[in-house]
C-alpha positions, 0 to 999 in steps of 0.5 A: 709508909710505902710512899715515904723515901727517907734518908735518914731515920724518922722518929714520930712520938706521942705524949699523954699528959697530966694537962697542958700547962708545959710548966707544971704538967707531966707526961704519963705515956710516951709512944715512939715509932722509928722509921729507917730508910730501909722501912724497918720500924721500932716501937717504944710505949711506956707508962710514966710515973709523973710523980704527981696526981693525975687530974680527973679531966686528964683521965677522962680524956687518955684513961690513964689514972694514978694507979696505972703509973703507981709503979711506972718508971719516972721520965728521968729513968726512962 
């Protein structure tokens, strides 16, 4: 990030989900990195309870299973 010259903060995010259908699938993990113009970085990474079962096909990709998110906050709580 040394060659990145910012005038404003920049936030990058990564999502893991229950699938690819934006109408029915839900987020199960969110990670954020905020980079300030000074170079300072702040991060957030949290599991999210999708309030529905995670399909085995999705778990095979990201490794997150129902038991991992059972006690996690839902998206509205985050």
